[in-house]
N, C-alpha and C positions, 0 to 999 in steps of 0.2 A: 433400315439399316443401310440399304443401297444408297440413299442419300447421303447418309453420313460418311459412307465410303467415298462417294463422289465429292463430297465436301473436302475431305481429307486430301484426295488427289489434287484438287484444285488449289489448296493451300501450298502444296508442294511445287506449283508451277514456277514460282519466283522464290527460290530457296532464300536467297540474300535478304529480300525484303520481309519475308516471313520471319526469318531468323531475328532480325533487328525488332520487329514487333513482338514476338514472343519474349525476347530479352527484356523490353520495357515492361511488358506485363509481369515478368518474373521479378525484376527489380522493384516494380511497385509493390508486389505482395510481400517481398522480402522487407521492404521499408516499413510497411504497415506492421508486420509481425514483429520486427525488431524494436521498432518504436513502442508498440503496444506492450511488448515483453518487459521493456525497461520500465514502462509507467507501472505495469502490474507488480514488478519486483519491488519498486519503491512503495507502492501502496501496502503491500505484504509487510515490508519491514516496518513502516510507520505504524500500521495497524497493530503489529505485534508489539512494538515499543510502548504505544499507548495503552494497550491491554494489560501488559506486564507492569506498567507503572501504576496505574489506578486500580487495577482489577477489572474484571468483565463486568461486575456489578458492584455498586456502592451503596451500601446500607447505612441510613443516617436517622437522627431525630427529626421529626417532621418539619421543623423550622431550621434545620442546619443549613440547607442549601439557599434558603430565601432570605434569612436575616441574619444581621451582624450581631455577634456576641458581645454583650456589654462586659463580661466577666469571662475569663479562660473556662472552657468546658461547660459553659451555660447550656449548651445544647449537645451534650455529649450522650453516650450510651452507657447506662449503669448495669443493664443485664446482659452485657456482650457475652459473657462467657456461657450462659445457657443458650442464647441464639446461636453461638458458634458451634457448640456441641449438636444442637438440633439440625442444622443445615449441613454440617459436615457428614452426616449419615448417608447423604445422597452420594451414589457411586459416580455421578457425573460432575460433581464438585470436587476439585482437587484440593483447594485450601480455602479456609475461612480465617482471614488474618486481620487482627485489630490494629488500628493505627491511631496515634495521637499526633495531631498537628499543632505545633507551638512555636513561638519565637522568643528572642530575648538578646541578651548580650554574652559573648564568650570572651574570656580574658586568659592571657598567659602569665598574669602578674604584672607585666609591663605594658601591655597594649590590649585594648578591647575592641571588638568588632560585633556588628549585628549578626545574627545567625537565623535561619529558618530550619527548624528541627523536626524530625519524624520519629516518634516512638513506635518501634516495631517489634514483632515476633521473630527473634532470629531463626527459630526453627524452620520457617517456611519463607520468610521474606527475601532472603538473598538467592533461594532456590528459583523463585519466580522472576527475579530480575534477570537472571541469565546474563547473556552477553551484553546487555545494555546498562551494566555497572561493571567497571573494570577497577581492579585494586592495583593501585601504583606500588604500595609497600604495604607490610603487615598482613592482616587478614580481616575478614568480616566479624561481626559481633558472634559470640559463642552463646549456645543455648545453656552452657554450664556456668554462665557468669554469675557470681555471688553478689549478694546485696551490698556487701561492705567494700566491694571493689568495683564500681561501675564503670563501664567501657564506653568509648565513643568512636565512630567512624566519621572522618571529616573529609571535606573536599580538598583537592589538591592545591587550589589557589588559596584556600583558607589555611592549609598547613604552611604554605610559603609565607603567607602575611603574617602568621603567628610564630613562625620559625620554630615549628614542632615536628617531631617524628614519632614513631611507635614508641611506646613507653613513657613519653612525656605527660605532664599533667595539665588539664585545663580547667577553668571553673565556668560553669554554666550558671547564668542569672536569669530569672524570669518571674513574672507576677504570678501568684497562686490563684486559686479559684475565688479566694475571699479578697483578693486585691493586694495583698502584702507582697514584699519582695523576698524571694528565696534563692538561694545559691547552693550549688553541688559540685564538688569536685569529682572530676572523671579522668580516666587514663586513655590515652590515644591507643586504640586497638589496630587502626589501619587507616590509610590514606587512599582515597578513591577518586575516580573521575567519571562523570556522566557524559563527557563530551561537549557540555555546555559550559562555557567559562563562567557565566552568571551564576549558574547554579553551584559550580565548584567552588565559588568564593563565599557562599552563604550557607550551603547545604551540609547537615550533619545528621546522623543516625544513632540513636541510643536504644537501649532495650525499652519496651513499653513500660515495665516496672520502674525503670530510672525516671522516664518521663512523668509517671504518676506521683513518684516521689517528689520530684521538683515542683510540679504543680499542685501537690497535696490534694490528690483527688483519687477516686477509684473508678472513674469513667474513662472511656476512649472516645475519640472523635467520630470514627466510622468503623465500619467492617467492610473489608474488601473481600469479594467472592471471586475465586478463580475457577473457571470451567475447564473441562478437558477440550471442548471444541468451541471457538469463538462464534461459530454459526449459531450456537445454541442460545446466545444472549438474550435475544427477544423473547424467546420461549420461557427461558427461567425468570426473566424480569416479570412476565405476566403472572407466572406460577407463584413466585415467591411473593410478589406484592399482593397476591390473593390470599396467601397463607399468613402473611404479616402486614395487613393493612394499616396498622398504626405507625408505620415508619415510613420515612421517604426513600425512594429509590432513584438511582441514575445508572445509566450505561457508560461503558468506556468511551463510546462514541460522542456522548454528550459533553464529554470532558476533553475530547480530543481536538482542541482547536487547531493545533498545527497540521494534523493529519487531514482535517477538513480544508484548510486553506491550500495545502499543496495539491491536494486531490482536484480541486476546482481549477486550479492553474493548469495542471497536466491535463485534465479533461478537455479544456479549451485548446491547449498547444497540439496535443496529438490528434484530436478530432479535426482540427484545421488541417494538420498534415496529411491525415487520410483522405479528406475530401480533395486536397490539391493533387495527390498522387492519382486518385481515382479519375479525377478530371484529365490528368495528363495521359493516363492510359485510355481512355474514352476518345481522345482527339487522335492518338496514335493509331487506333483502330479504325477509327473513321478515315483517316487519311489512306491507310493500307487498302481498306475495302473500296474506297472511292477511285483510287488509281486502278484496282483490279476491275471495277465495273466499267470504267472508261475503256479499258483495254479489250473488254469482252462485250461491248455494247452490241456488236453484230452477232456474236454468239447468242446474246440474249434474244435479238430479233428472230434469229433462225429457231431457237427453242419455241418461242411464242408462236412462230409460222406452223410449227409442227403440232401445235395443240397444248403446249405447257401453259398453265394458268399463271397469272401475275404473282398469286400467292405462293406458288410453287417455286418460282424464280426468287422470291424474298426469302423463302425457307432455306434454300440452298446457300445463299450469302449469309444468312443468320446461323446456319450450322458450321460455315467456315469460322465466323466468329466463336462459336462454341469450341470448335477444335483448338484454335489459337488461344482462347482464354483457358481451357482445361490444361493444355500443355505449359502455358505460362504460369498459371497459378500453382500447379504442382510442383513445377520447377522451382518457383519462389518459395513455396512452403518448405521444400527439402533445403534449400538454401538457408532460409531463416533458422530451421532447426540445427544445422551444422554450425552456424554463426553462434547460436546460443550455447552449444556444447563447447565451442572454442572459448568463449568468454569464461565458462565455468572452469576450464583447465587452466586457463592463463591467469585466473585470480587477481584481476586488475582492481585498481582502488581509484575512487572518484576523490576529488579535493573536498575539503570540509565545506558543507554549505554555511550560508550566512548565519552567524550566531552560535557556530559550533567549532570545536578545536579539533576534532577527529573526522577522518574521511570515512567512506563506507564502500562496501564492495561493488564493482561495476558487474552486474549480472543481468542476463536476459531470461525472464521466467514466462515462457509463452504457454498459456493454459490451452487445452485441447480445442475447447470451443473457439478460441481465436483463430486457429487454422481452418476450422470450417467456415467461419463467417468471411474470412479474407478470401477464401477460395471461391465461395458462392457469389460474393459481390463482385469480384473480377470477372467471373464467367458472365454473370448478368449484365455487367458494363459492356463487355466485349460483344456479347450478342446483341444489345441494344444499339450500340454503335454501328455494327454491321447492318442491321435492319434499316436503320435510319438513312445510311448511305446507299443502300440498294434499292430502297423504296422509289426514288425519283428515277432511276434509269428503268426500272422494270415497269414505269407508268407510261413510258413512251410508246407511241403507236408502233405497229410492226414495221411499217414502211420507214418510218423516221429511224428506228433502231438499225434496220438493214442498210440504210444508206449513210450510216454514221462514219465519218472519217476521222 
């Protein structure tokens, strides 16, 4: 303890130099935390978006993911209702939702366009979509929809292209499971936006029963399983694939190509940023301790002449690095916390990323373990820099140190 007190006293010898060094360490920690917090917030948002879109787990026919269908619903699930009821009994599973993926032509009587449709269960589908599906006008599909009045929710750009609004009629045309052409009149229930212009110009949602009627089938393409905790995805994949070995399984991560791409880029960017900041802190501490060592070379010689070991001198300077690193890193962590709170209160928005029409919140989400990692790394870097700087001076002979000018 006395060595630590002595190190603290030595740090205060030159208050201005010490303040600047501590400030550099604090700014370094803050930069690491803010950058990491922004990346973490982005990861969480993209992960949630991917999981809500596809489901945490996707259950399908064994050939669904590997082969191209020659006919509509060739690799569909016919026993989906029984499977859905069986899995929904698990408390950790929120929803088991059937989906039908199909495509065709949509027409308003004067103009036709290609569409990419999804047949869904209205009772749960729009609950799991959450904030990642915004209704521009009208409302989502109703679970009370009748078979003689099928409804559709279409993308914003499609509505503009087709010149339709809520209550207008459209005709959906697609090939059936037997290869013939079928058409079905639907009423526009609402207009949505996903934030992706390409999707908004092609996407539409109908009730799964409407899609089955159009395709003349009793199958669905997949079952999407939504869990209460995303972290349980791998656990439930292993468990359910064991219980239902005759089906193919994929996780949300295997379908989240956008998430994987962004995470890979951000990991490189913020990883490099962290390394640059730590190097900057290292050289700053080295410079401070080197100047302190030069000024106290005679003092080191006196201590050595009085019987102080070389390693004890090194320890003293290393503890000075510990003091500077601890104060700087804790101050930086507090500053990072206040900045994250400030961004939360300001509710700032980022501009739309490439390929999207809507921005997203600018927030800093710093996990607790980030604080610990940043503080420990900074302290270690400061101690290492101090030890390397002091080692050369403490290795001088006593006579050389005492005669240093």
